[in-house]
C-alpha atoms as one frame of an Amber mdcrd trajectory, in Angstrom:
protein
  17.729 -11.524 -50.381  14.704  -9.593 -51.346  11.918  -8.149 -49.205   9.737
 -11.259 -49.329  12.401 -13.214 -47.437  12.489 -10.550 -44.736   8.704 -10.551
 -44.427   8.673 -14.371 -44.298  11.295 -14.332 -41.512   9.371 -11.650 -39.565
   6.098 -13.580 -39.952   7.777 -16.801 -38.739   9.253 -14.981 -35.741   5.884
 -13.497 -34.743   4.221 -16.890 -35.232   6.754 -18.677 -32.968   6.446 -16.008
 -30.242   2.638 -16.292 -30.413   2.877 -20.083 -30.067   5.149 -19.741 -27.026
   2.674 -17.302 -25.436  -0.262 -19.589 -26.191   1.509 -22.614 -24.686   2.410
 -20.589 -21.582  -1.242 -19.558 -21.186  -2.453 -23.156 -21.573   0.173 -24.393
 -19.096  -0.862 -21.783 -16.532  -4.544 -22.688 -16.950  -3.629 -26.352 -16.471
  -1.912 -25.520 -13.191   1.737 -25.680 -14.176   2.365 -22.023 -13.299   1.778
 -20.600  -9.850  -0.320 -23.113  -7.904  -2.957 -20.580  -6.866  -5.681 -23.233
  -6.808  -3.950 -25.043  -3.939  -3.526 -21.999  -1.706  -6.311 -21.534   0.821
  -8.301 -18.341   1.118  -6.711 -15.648   3.278  -9.170 -16.226   6.130  -8.280
 -19.916   6.383  -4.508 -19.579   6.248  -2.613 -20.938   9.219   0.794 -19.571
   8.250   1.609 -15.894   7.638   4.781 -13.870   7.312   4.065 -10.891   9.546
   7.236  -8.874   9.142  10.720  -9.178   7.718  13.816  -7.087   8.369  17.310
  -7.244   6.943  20.048  -7.744   9.542  22.917  -7.517   7.080  23.618  -8.554
   3.513  23.316 -12.246   4.269  20.746 -12.575   7.067  17.137 -11.586   7.640
  14.895 -11.630  10.703  11.451 -12.950   9.849   8.416 -12.883  12.135   6.103
 -15.770  11.240   2.624 -16.419  12.670   1.294 -19.978  12.890  -2.039 -20.660
  14.571  -1.989 -17.244  16.328   1.472 -17.889  17.802   4.399 -15.923  16.441
   7.935 -17.217  15.913  11.038 -15.114  15.244  13.442 -16.710  12.753  16.932
 -15.697  11.679  17.353 -16.817   8.087  20.748 -16.882   6.389  22.095 -18.321
   3.166  22.765 -21.776   4.601  21.205 -21.645   8.073  17.880 -21.084   9.734
  17.764 -20.363  13.459  14.730 -20.012  15.713  15.453 -16.955  17.846  12.247
 -16.917  19.867   9.124 -19.026  19.802   5.719 -18.822  21.399   5.348 -15.063
  21.049   1.764 -14.026  21.651   0.680 -11.549  18.984  -0.359  -8.123  20.163
  -3.577  -7.172  18.466  -3.319  -3.548  19.575   0.002  -2.712  17.924  -1.474
   0.350  16.233  -2.923   1.550  19.533   0.443   1.099  21.251   2.199   2.971
  18.443  -0.310   5.828  18.700   0.173   5.969  22.469   3.950   6.082  22.010
   3.601   8.947  19.507   1.284  10.836  21.884   3.709  10.268  24.756   6.598
  11.502  22.645   4.712  14.611  21.479   3.531  15.387  25.052   7.092  15.154
  26.333   8.319  17.359  23.483   5.721  20.005  24.367   6.667  19.787  28.065
  10.336  20.047  27.210   9.699  23.144  25.089   7.642  24.724  27.863  10.398
  23.984  30.415  12.958  25.584  28.103  10.788  28.708  27.710  10.265  28.914
  31.496  14.012  28.689  32.124  14.766  31.352  29.501  12.461  33.934  31.145
């Protein structure tokens, strides 16, 4: 084989890869990829996954919100279990977390002051 055969093979390989990429692009534009055209805007969505936590290697706890009502689901490999339903979402979660941090830091300061008072 001489160099022209190698160049011909390389050109054919690049041409086939370019065709595959072009067909993938056309298929995505036609809607065969991710169906983003069918998903509603974020303001109009009725279903949201709020939070997810791993319980162990096989199960996850998932907090799902539907129409401003939250549901806690335990999802496994072959099973889905509703743990709790009808949870009212707390809009002030950040405020509650900040209050808990302030409470914790206030108690830490008081505990340090009590320790200093006892030492003297």
